[in-house]
TORPA-4810 file (N, C-alpha, C, O; in nm, 3 decimals):
<nodes>
NODE_1_5.305_10.243_13.339_5.392_10.325_13.285_5.489_10.407_13.393_5.419_10.477_13.466_X
NODE_2_5.629_10.418_13.425_5.699_10.471_13.533_5.719_10.607_13.477_5.737_10.624_13.356_X
NODE_3_5.717_10.720_13.577_5.711_10.859_13.535_5.821_10.883_13.568_5.853_10.887_13.687_X
NODE_4_5.933_10.913_13.431_6.093_10.943_13.467_6.130_11.074_13.454_6.248_11.110_13.453_X
NODE_5_5.995_11.178_13.439_6.021_11.311_13.453_6.020_11.355_13.583_6.096_11.451_13.599_X
NODE_6_5.962_11.320_13.682_5.984_11.331_13.799_6.093_11.273_13.878_6.096_11.285_14.001_X
NODE_7_6.178_11.213_13.814_6.285_11.158_13.904_6.401_11.246_13.883_6.414_11.321_13.786_X
NODE_8_6.503_11.229_14.002_6.626_11.324_14.015_6.711_11.262_13.946_6.697_11.145_13.909_X
NODE_9_6.826_11.348_13.916_6.944_11.250_13.833_6.994_11.163_13.909_7.015_11.049_13.866_X
NODE_10_7.020_11.194_14.028_7.083_11.041_14.107_6.978_10.923_14.087_7.022_10.809_14.076_X
NODE_11_6.835_10.947_14.082_6.764_10.817_14.055_6.763_10.774_13.902_6.751_10.655_13.876_X
NODE_12_6.772_10.854_13.815_6.783_10.821_13.666_6.921_10.756_13.654_6.939_10.678_13.560_X
NODE_13_7.012_10.778_13.734_7.160_10.712_13.736_7.161_10.571_13.783_7.210_10.472_13.731_X
NODE_14_7.098_10.585_13.885_7.067_10.446_13.940_7.013_10.344_13.857_7.064_10.234_13.835_X
NODE_15_6.873_10.401_13.801_6.830_10.319_13.694_6.913_10.296_13.559_6.892_10.192_13.496_X
NODE_16_6.993_10.378_13.519_7.086_10.374_13.399_7.171_10.280_13.427_7.194_10.215_13.324_X
NODE_17_7.236_10.236_13.529_7.336_10.150_13.582_7.270_9.993_13.562_7.344_9.898_13.535_X
NODE_18_7.166_9.982_13.573_7.076_9.862_13.566_7.043_9.849_13.401_6.978_9.750_13.367_X
NODE_19_7.083_9.938_13.308_7.030_9.918_13.169_6.915_9.997_13.150_6.900_10.019_13.030_X
NODE_20_6.836_10.042_13.212_6.702_10.121_13.203_6.698_10.225_13.090_6.710_10.345_13.110_X
NODE_21_6.676_10.158_12.946_6.704_10.253_12.851_6.571_10.374_12.876_6.595_10.479_12.817_X
NODE_22_6.480_10.373_12.928_6.381_10.500_12.954_6.460_10.586_13.039_6.455_10.708_13.021_X
NODE_23_6.529_10.536_13.127_6.621_10.647_13.235_6.731_10.715_13.136_6.762_10.833_13.152_X
NODE_24_6.786_10.639_13.038_6.892_10.691_12.947_6.799_10.810_12.860_6.832_10.929_12.858_X
NODE_25_6.703_10.770_12.804_6.623_10.855_12.738_6.567_10.972_12.780_6.543_11.062_12.701_X
NODE_26_6.539_10.980_12.910_6.523_11.103_13.005_6.634_11.195_13.040_6.620_11.317_13.042_X
NODE_27_6.754_11.129_13.070_6.883_11.211_13.073_6.904_11.252_12.935_6.960_11.362_12.936_X
NODE_28_6.884_11.214_12.826_6.927_11.258_12.702_6.846_11.386_12.697_6.896_11.498_12.688_X
NODE_29_6.718_11.361_12.703_6.595_11.482_12.673_6.631_11.570_12.787_6.583_11.681_12.766_X
NODE_30_6.695_11.566_12.902_6.736_11.675_12.967_6.832_11.740_12.947_6.817_11.855_12.990_X
NODE_31_6.946_11.718_12.892_7.058_11.760_12.868_7.114_11.775_12.760_7.220_11.832_12.741_X
NODE_32_7.025_11.708_12.659_7.117_11.711_12.518_7.115_11.844_12.460_7.218_11.866_12.396_X
NODE_33_7.031_11.940_12.462_7.015_12.052_12.414_7.115_12.172_12.463_7.166_12.259_12.392_X
NODE_34_7.131_12.151_12.611_7.208_12.202_12.698_7.362_12.172_12.664_7.452_12.256_12.669_X
NODE_35_7.378_12.027_12.626_7.518_12.044_12.593_7.561_12.062_12.459_7.677_12.085_12.425_X
NODE_36_7.436_12.048_12.365_7.497_12.087_12.222_7.503_12.239_12.230_7.572_12.292_12.143_X
NODE_37_7.439_12.324_12.324_7.437_12.470_12.312_7.589_12.494_12.354_7.658_12.577_12.296_X
NODE_38_7.633_12.422_12.451_7.762_12.462_12.496_7.881_12.419_12.386_7.974_12.496_12.358_X
NODE_39_7.869_12.306_12.336_7.951_12.262_12.268_7.950_12.380_12.114_8.046_12.426_12.052_X
NODE_40_7.843_12.393_12.099_7.850_12.467_11.943_7.922_12.591_11.963_7.998_12.634_11.876_X
NODE_41_7.894_12.678_12.125_7.964_12.809_12.134_8.105_12.790_12.158_8.190_12.879_12.164_X
NODE_42_8.123_12.657_12.172_8.293_12.623_12.177_8.355_12.629_12.037_8.455_12.694_12.004_X
NODE_43_8.277_12.546_11.958_8.334_12.491_11.830_8.284_12.588_11.703_8.353_12.623_11.608_X
NODE_44_8.150_12.621_11.729_8.107_12.693_11.585_8.096_12.651_11.491_8.119_12.718_11.391_X
NODE_45_8.052_12.512_11.485_8.039_12.408_11.406_7.930_12.304_11.442_7.950_12.213_11.523_X
NODE_46_7.827_12.321_11.383_7.705_12.263_11.384_7.737_12.080_11.382_7.716_11.999_11.473_X
NODE_47_7.778_12.062_11.283_7.805_11.930_11.261_7.924_11.879_11.374_7.889_11.774_11.427_X
NODE_48_8.012_11.913_11.406_8.117_11.879_11.507_8.051_11.877_11.637_8.075_11.774_11.701_X
NODE_49_7.961_11.976_11.706_7.898_11.980_11.820_7.780_11.874_11.823_7.733_11.835_11.930_X
NODE_50_7.741_11.836_11.719_7.636_11.734_11.730_7.696_11.613_11.752_7.652_11.537_11.839_X
NODE_51_7.820_11.576_11.665_7.902_11.442_11.707_7.966_11.447_11.838_7.975_11.343_11.904_X
NODE_52_8.008_11.548_11.880_8.061_11.537_12.051_7.953_11.501_12.155_7.971_11.419_12.245_X
NODE_53_7.831_11.577_12.133_7.718_11.549_12.225_7.650_11.412_12.212_7.588_11.355_12.301_X
NODE_54_7.676_11.363_12.071_7.628_11.198_12.057_7.741_11.126_12.120_7.691_11.048_12.201_X
NODE_55_7.901_11.115_12.121_7.980_11.054_12.178_7.978_11.072_12.291_8.017_10.972_12.352_X
NODE_56_7.941_11.188_12.378_7.894_11.182_12.505_7.791_11.105_12.540_7.818_11.026_12.630_X
NODE_57_7.662_11.103_12.491_7.585_11.008_12.536_7.577_10.905_12.491_7.481_10.839_12.530_X
NODE_58_7.668_10.842_12.392_7.693_10.699_12.347_7.784_10.653_12.485_7.745_10.567_12.564_X
NODE_59_7.917_10.729_12.499_7.978_10.695_12.631_7.936_10.700_12.757_8.016_10.663_12.843_X
NODE_60_7.816_10.742_12.794_7.719_10.732_12.873_7.662_10.610_12.900_7.679_10.551_13.007_X
NODE_61_7.589_10.564_12.798_7.534_10.445_12.785_7.659_10.306_12.799_7.659_10.210_12.876_X
NODE_62_7.741_10.337_12.710_7.831_10.230_12.709_7.939_10.216_12.853_8.027_10.130_12.867_X
NODE_63_7.915_10.288_12.917_8.002_10.278_13.054_7.871_10.264_13.173_7.893_10.274_13.294_X
NODE_64_7.773_10.246_13.131_7.674_10.261_13.225_7.671_10.169_13.369_7.614_10.197_13.474_X
NODE_65_7.749_10.056_13.339_7.771_9.939_13.434_7.924_9.990_13.500_7.958_9.952_13.612_X
NODE_66_7.980_10.049_13.446_8.098_10.089_13.510_8.127_10.215_13.601_8.123_10.229_13.723_X
NODE_67_8.153_10.291_13.511_8.170_10.454_13.566_8.068_10.566_13.560_8.087_10.651_13.474_X
NODE_68_7.970_10.576_13.634_7.877_10.669_13.638_7.912_10.741_13.743_7.988_10.693_13.828_X
NODE_69_7.859_10.873_13.754_7.867_10.943_13.870_7.769_10.901_13.981_7.659_10.857_13.949_X
NODE_70_7.809_10.915_14.121_7.719_10.923_14.232_7.616_11.025_14.236_7.500_11.008_14.274_X
NODE_71_7.670_11.136_14.192_7.630_11.267_14.213_7.661_11.344_14.119_7.756_11.313_14.047_X
NODE_72_7.588_11.463_14.096_7.616_11.569_13.995_7.646_11.511_13.855_7.759_11.496_13.807_X
NODE_73_7.530_11.482_13.798_7.512_11.408_13.665_7.545_11.508_13.575_7.616_11.481_13.479_X
NODE_74_7.488_11.651_13.599_7.507_11.748_13.484_7.679_11.777_13.483_7.732_11.813_13.377_X
NODE_75_7.760_11.759_13.605_7.874_11.817_13.600_7.974_11.708_13.532_8.082_11.737_13.480_X
NODE_76_7.912_11.563_13.545_7.982_11.479_13.443_7.988_11.463_13.307_8.076_11.420_13.233_X
NODE_77_7.847_11.520_13.285_7.844_11.542_13.127_7.918_11.659_13.083_7.999_11.650_12.991_X
NODE_78_7.894_11.772_13.147_8.011_11.858_13.086_8.146_11.850_13.103_8.218_11.922_13.033_X
NODE_79_8.205_11.762_13.199_8.341_11.753_13.199_8.353_11.628_13.072_8.459_11.634_13.010_X
NODE_80_8.291_11.557_13.044_8.291_11.447_12.923_8.278_11.532_12.798_8.343_11.500_12.698_X
NODE_81_8.200_11.638_12.796_8.226_11.732_12.705_8.305_11.786_12.669_8.329_11.790_12.548_X
NODE_82_8.391_11.861_12.774_8.507_11.935_12.755_8.627_11.845_12.714_8.707_11.877_12.626_X
NODE_83_8.634_11.731_12.784_8.738_11.632_12.730_8.721_11.593_12.598_8.822_11.576_12.529_X
NODE_84_8.601_11.574_12.550_8.575_11.561_12.396_8.601_11.655_12.302_8.640_11.625_12.189_X
NODE_85_8.582_11.780_12.342_8.626_11.925_12.279_8.774_11.906_12.257_8.826_11.899_12.146_X
NODE_86_8.831_11.898_12.363_8.971_11.936_12.399_9.042_11.803_12.278_9.127_11.830_12.193_X
NODE_87_8.992_11.687_12.295_9.038_11.583_12.212_9.025_11.618_12.056_9.120_11.601_11.980_X
NODE_88_8.900_11.669_12.014_8.902_11.713_11.874_8.970_11.823_11.832_9.005_11.837_11.715_X
NODE_89_8.999_11.923_11.942_9.085_12.063_11.899_9.209_11.993_11.906_9.281_12.039_11.817_X
NODE_90_9.269_11.903_11.971_9.398_11.830_11.973_9.410_11.764_11.816_9.500_11.798_11.738_X
NODE_91_9.335_11.692_11.792_9.343_11.616_11.659_9.348_11.726_11.532_9.428_11.726_11.439_X
NODE_92_9.245_11.816_11.557_9.250_11.943_11.442_9.398_11.997_11.428_9.464_12.009_11.324_X
NODE_93_9.435_12.027_11.559_9.590_12.081_11.541_9.696_11.988_11.507_9.805_12.038_11.481_X
NODE_94_9.687_11.884_11.503_9.782_11.785_11.449_9.756_11.747_11.304_9.840_11.720_11.218_X
NODE_95_9.606_11.750_11.293_9.602_11.760_11.147_9.618_11.862_11.065_9.661_11.831_10.954_X
NODE_96_9.596_11.994_11.086_9.627_12.097_11.028_9.802_12.120_11.011_9.857_12.158_10.907_X
NODE_97_9.867_12.087_11.132_10.002_12.076_11.108_10.075_11.993_11.004_10.177_12.022_10.943_X
NODE_98_9.993_11.870_10.996_10.025_11.778_10.893_10.014_11.807_10.757_10.091_11.765_10.671_X
NODE_99_9.881_11.906_10.733_9.867_11.930_10.611_9.940_12.048_10.574_9.952_12.078_10.455_X
NODE_100_9.997_12.126_10.677_10.072_12.263_10.614_10.208_12.201_10.572_10.276_12.239_10.477_X
NODE_101_10.236_12.101_10.656_10.376_12.032_10.646_10.370_11.958_10.501_10.458_11.980_10.418_X
NODE_102_10.271_11.876_10.476_10.222_11.831_10.350_10.231_11.932_10.216_10.303_11.909_10.119_X
NODE_103_10.158_12.029_10.230_10.130_12.120_10.148_10.298_12.210_10.111_10.332_12.274_10.011_X
NODE_104_10.366_12.180_10.231_10.521_12.267_10.200_10.608_12.163_10.108_10.682_12.187_10.012_X
NODE_105_10.580_12.060_10.163_10.645_11.964_10.048_10.608_11.949_9.933_10.685_11.944_9.836_X
NODE_106_10.476_11.938_9.926_10.430_11.948_9.771_10.465_12.076_9.672_10.478_12.076_9.550_X
NODE_107_10.474_12.175_9.756_10.521_12.321_9.693_10.636_12.318_9.646_10.655_12.366_9.534_X
NODE_108_10.755_12.253_9.729_10.893_12.266_9.731_10.937_12.110_9.611_11.030_12.112_9.530_X
NODE_109_10.865_12.021_9.628_10.904_11.904_9.550_10.927_11.894_9.407_11.019_11.831_9.355_X
NODE_110_10.826_11.966_9.338_10.864_11.972_9.183_10.965_12.039_9.167_11.047_12.001_9.084_X
NODE_111_10.993_12.170_9.249_11.084_12.257_9.235_11.223_12.195_9.253_11.308_12.224_9.169_X
NODE_112_11.259_12.101_9.366_11.347_12.057_9.395_11.394_11.916_9.303_11.510_11.880_9.285_X
NODE_113_11.295_11.864_9.262_11.317_11.744_9.177_11.367_11.791_9.037_11.464_11.737_8.984_X
NODE_114_11.299_11.891_8.979_11.338_11.979_8.870_11.460_12.019_8.869_11.532_12.010_8.769_X
NODE_115_11.505_12.074_9.001_11.681_12.133_9.014_11.764_12.008_8.985_11.867_12.007_8.918_X
NODE_116_11.699_11.884_9.054_11.802_11.772_9.082_11.832_11.734_8.932_11.948_11.711_8.895_X
NODE_117_11.706_11.727_8.832_11.728_11.697_8.702_11.815_11.779_8.593_11.880_11.733_8.499_X
NODE_118_11.801_11.895_8.626_11.858_11.982_8.556_12.042_11.978_8.617_12.144_11.987_8.550_X
NODE_119_12.030_11.964_8.734_12.178_11.968_8.804_12.246_11.829_8.720_12.358_11.831_8.668_X
NODE_120_12.157_11.716_8.719_12.240_11.617_8.676_12.275_11.596_8.546_12.371_11.530_8.508_X
NODE_121_12.168_11.674_8.457_12.184_11.699_8.333_12.328_11.774_8.316_12.410_11.733_8.234_X
NODE_122_12.349_11.863_8.382_12.451_11.969_8.341_12.577_11.883_8.403_12.682_11.884_8.338_X
NODE_123_12.572_11.823_8.504_12.676_11.756_8.560_12.730_11.641_8.448_12.850_11.617_8.437_X
NODE_124_12.634_11.579_8.374_12.664_11.488_8.273_12.738_11.566_8.146_12.827_11.517_8.076_X
NODE_125_12.690_11.674_8.135_12.747_11.765_8.026_12.910_11.782_8.038_12.997_11.752_7.956_X
NODE_126_12.919_11.841_8.166_13.037_11.880_8.220_13.134_11.777_8.222_13.252_11.799_8.194_X
NODE_127_13.086_11.659_8.256_13.168_11.532_8.268_13.225_11.488_8.104_13.341_11.466_8.070_X
NODE_128_13.114_11.483_8.029_13.170_11.450_7.907_13.270_11.547_7.853_13.366_11.498_7.792_X
NODE_129_13.262_11.686_7.866_13.360_11.771_7.830_13.500_11.764_7.924_13.601_11.818_7.879_X
NODE_130_13.503_11.706_8.039_13.604_11.675_8.080_13.684_11.554_8.034_13.807_11.560_8.036_X
NODE_131_13.622_11.443_7.993_13.656_11.354_7.939_13.702_11.353_7.806_13.776_11.262_7.768_X
NODE_132_13.665_11.454_7.724_13.724_11.455_7.617_13.844_11.566_7.625_13.873_11.626_7.521_X
NODE_133_13.900_11.587_7.720_14.031_11.661_7.746_14.146_11.539_7.740_14.134_11.421_7.770_X
NODE_134_14.260_11.613_7.690_14.398_11.497_7.661_14.408_11.422_7.830_14.375_11.477_7.935_X
NODE_135_14.457_11.293_7.816_14.450_11.230_7.929_14.515_11.271_8.039_14.479_11.239_8.152_X
NODE_136_14.621_11.346_8.014_14.726_11.376_8.118_14.657_11.505_8.178_14.628_11.515_8.297_X
NODE_137_14.635_11.602_8.085_14.553_11.718_8.125_14.405_11.671_8.222_14.364_11.703_8.334_X
NODE_138_14.369_11.607_8.146_14.251_11.550_8.236_14.258_11.486_8.388_14.174_11.516_8.473_X
NODE_139_14.337_11.421_8.407_14.427_11.383_8.527_14.430_11.481_8.646_14.374_11.478_8.755_X
NODE_140_14.528_11.585_8.581_14.568_11.692_8.647_14.457_11.770_8.692_14.451_11.810_8.808_X
NODE_141_14.363_11.794_8.602_14.220_11.878_8.645_14.148_11.808_8.717_14.085_11.873_8.800_X
NODE_142_14.127_11.665_8.719_14.049_11.627_8.815_14.113_11.627_8.959_14.041_11.651_9.056_X
NODE_143_14.255_11.598_8.977_14.310_11.619_9.103_14.287_11.732_9.169_14.263_11.737_9.290_X
NODE_144_14.296_11.856_9.072_14.289_11.973_9.124_14.153_12.001_9.175_14.139_12.043_9.290_X
NODE_145_14.034_11.977_9.085_13.901_12.025_9.119_13.835_11.920_9.183_13.771_11.965_9.278_X
NODE_146_13.824_11.809_9.174_13.774_11.716_9.249_13.843_11.657_9.347_13.765_11.628_9.437_X
NODE_147_13.962_11.623_9.375_14.024_11.597_9.502_14.077_11.684_9.562_14.119_11.659_9.675_X
NODE_148_14.092_11.823_9.505_14.124_11.923_9.596_14.253_11.944_9.615_14.282_11.996_9.723_X
NODE_149_14.354_11.917_9.530_14.481_11.902_9.575_14.549_12.011_9.521_14.538_12.033_9.400_X
NODE_150_14.614_12.077_9.589_14.712_12.200_9.538_14.825_12.156_9.426_14.863_12.043_9.395_X
NODE_151_14.863_12.273_9.379_14.952_12.238_9.236_15.101_12.164_9.292_15.164_12.078_9.231_X
NODE_152_15.133_12.220_9.418_15.261_12.145_9.501_15.191_11.987_9.481_15.244_11.908_9.403_X
NODE_153_15.095_11.957_9.542_15.060_11.798_9.583_15.040_11.741_9.458_15.109_11.642_9.437_X
NODE_154_14.957_11.778_9.358_14.965_11.736_9.232_15.093_11.713_9.152_15.106_11.613_9.081_X
NODE_155_15.193_11.809_9.165_15.322_11.811_9.113_15.393_11.683_9.178_15.442_11.596_9.107_X
NODE_156_15.396_11.677_9.308_15.465_11.567_9.383_15.412_11.440_9.358_15.487_11.343_9.349_X
NODE_157_15.263_11.426_9.342_15.211_11.272_9.310_15.239_11.249_9.171_15.262_11.131_9.147_X
NODE_158_15.243_11.325_9.073_15.229_11.275_8.939_15.404_11.298_8.870_15.434_11.283_8.751_X
NODE_159_15.496_11.334_8.975_15.650_11.360_8.923_15.643_11.453_8.813_15.701_11.425_8.707_X
NODE_160_15.558_11.595_8.831_15.583_11.690_8.740_15.602_11.799_8.793_15.590_11.795_8.916_X
NODE_161_15.631_11.916_8.743_15.676_12.046_8.826_15.547_12.105_8.862_15.439_12.065_8.817_X
NODE_162_15.561_12.188_8.933_15.455_12.251_8.981_15.391_12.365_8.868_15.272_12.395_8.854_X
NODE_163_15.496_12.410_8.802_15.442_12.498_8.703_15.369_12.422_8.609_15.273_12.489_8.569_X
NODE_164_15.377_12.284_8.545_15.315_12.214_8.456_15.175_12.198_8.520_15.075_12.214_8.450_X
NODE_165_15.164_12.159_8.679_15.065_12.156_8.706_14.946_12.269_8.679_14.839_12.246_8.623_X
NODE_166_14.984_12.379_8.723_14.939_12.500_8.693_14.904_12.540_8.557_14.799_12.600_8.533_X
NODE_167_14.976_12.514_8.483_14.972_12.546_8.322_14.874_12.433_8.263_14.819_12.466_8.158_X
NODE_168_14.846_12.312_8.311_14.758_12.205_8.275_14.646_12.269_8.320_14.569_12.297_8.228_X
NODE_169_14.607_12.305_8.444_14.461_12.337_8.495_14.413_12.443_8.427_14.295_12.458_8.397_X
NODE_170_14.513_12.527_8.398_14.479_12.662_8.330_14.446_12.633_8.196_14.361_12.705_8.143_X
NODE_171_14.491_12.552_8.139_14.446_12.514_7.990_14.317_12.451_7.983_14.230_12.480_7.901_X
NODE_172_14.310_12.345_8.090_14.170_12.299_8.096_14.058_12.358_8.125_13.951_12.314_8.083_X
NODE_173_14.067_12.472_8.206_13.979_12.572_8.245_13.950_12.650_8.135_13.838_12.699_8.125_X
NODE_174_14.041_12.671_8.045_14.018_12.762_7.932_13.961_12.683_7.813_13.903_12.746_7.725_X
NODE_175_13.975_12.556_7.803_13.900_12.454_7.694_13.765_12.448_7.755_13.663_12.484_7.696_X
NODE_176_13.766_12.413_7.842_13.608_12.418_7.927_13.520_12.509_7.892_13.404_12.492_7.852_X
NODE_177_13.592_12.629_7.913_13.516_12.761_7.913_13.474_12.802_7.767_13.375_12.872_7.744_X
NODE_178_13.567_12.747_7.661_13.509_12.754_7.530_13.413_12.662_7.508_13.309_12.703_7.456_X
NODE_179_13.423_12.532_7.538_13.329_12.423_7.518_13.226_12.452_7.589_13.127_12.475_7.519_X
NODE_180_13.208_12.460_7.710_13.074_12.493_7.760_12.990_12.607_7.780_12.876_12.615_7.825_X
NODE_181_13.063_12.685_7.740_12.967_12.851_7.767_13.018_12.883_7.876_13.080_12.807_7.950_X
NODE_182_12.987_13.034_7.901_13.037_13.088_8.012_12.943_13.070_8.139_12.977_13.084_8.257_X
NODE_183_12.823_13.038_8.094_12.705_13.011_8.233_12.748_12.860_8.275_12.784_12.834_8.390_X
NODE_184_12.742_12.774_8.185_12.807_12.639_8.249_12.945_12.625_8.305_12.966_12.538_8.389_X
NODE_185_13.045_12.708_8.262_13.165_12.717_8.303_13.154_12.787_8.429_13.227_12.740_8.516_X
NODE_186_13.078_12.893_8.465_13.050_12.948_8.602_13.003_12.844_8.722_13.028_12.839_8.842_X
NODE_187_12.927_12.770_8.639_12.843_12.695_8.738_12.938_12.589_8.797_12.948_12.562_8.916_X
NODE_188_13.006_12.532_8.697_13.098_12.456_8.708_13.224_12.493_8.825_13.261_12.419_8.917_X
NODE_189_13.277_12.632_8.791_13.370_12.683_8.855_13.345_12.675_9.022_13.416_12.631_9.112_X
NODE_190_13.218_12.737_9.022_13.182_12.752_9.182_13.117_12.674_9.221_13.091_12.691_9.340_X
NODE_191_13.049_12.545_9.152_12.979_12.427_9.245_13.046_12.329_9.246_13.028_12.243_9.333_X
NODE_192_13.157_12.312_9.131_13.240_12.189_9.154_13.173_12.051_9.205_13.213_11.977_9.295_X
NODE_193_13.087_12.041_9.141_12.980_11.875_9.155_12.980_11.897_9.321_12.922_11.817_9.394_X
</nodes>
């Protein structure tokens, strides 16, 4: 049996390049604990540290025929470990941002949808009461509140006096105030759908 303990890192890498599993096992034995310790000190999480070190050694084996260092194996392993740590931290940061964003959405969604339901119900109630107004008064009121026409513009459009336009809007507001109650009236008056 070949003595791998006495081989240099460069000799182990040369053996690894041709698929020598024993050389791989010796590299793992030499540097596993050192890489784990380094990774654990950065992450403070045992499972994540183990996973990263395993990934580094898996990549070393998977790339054995392609891109292994000609010198400084330990530097190569530490660099690979740093990249894996940075990648993990980057993914965690994106994940945390996503979780925070999702939580904010969840926190606001019920309130927002409840608000929309109430607003739609209120709109239906108000629309029902407006529809119950006399036809001409309803028409003048809608032009005033929904199309935002001035009393003068309404008067010109409907061939009525400006005073009639003012009077009809005033009467409509009075009727709606009585029918809807003060709270609904104020909501309607200030939000106008």
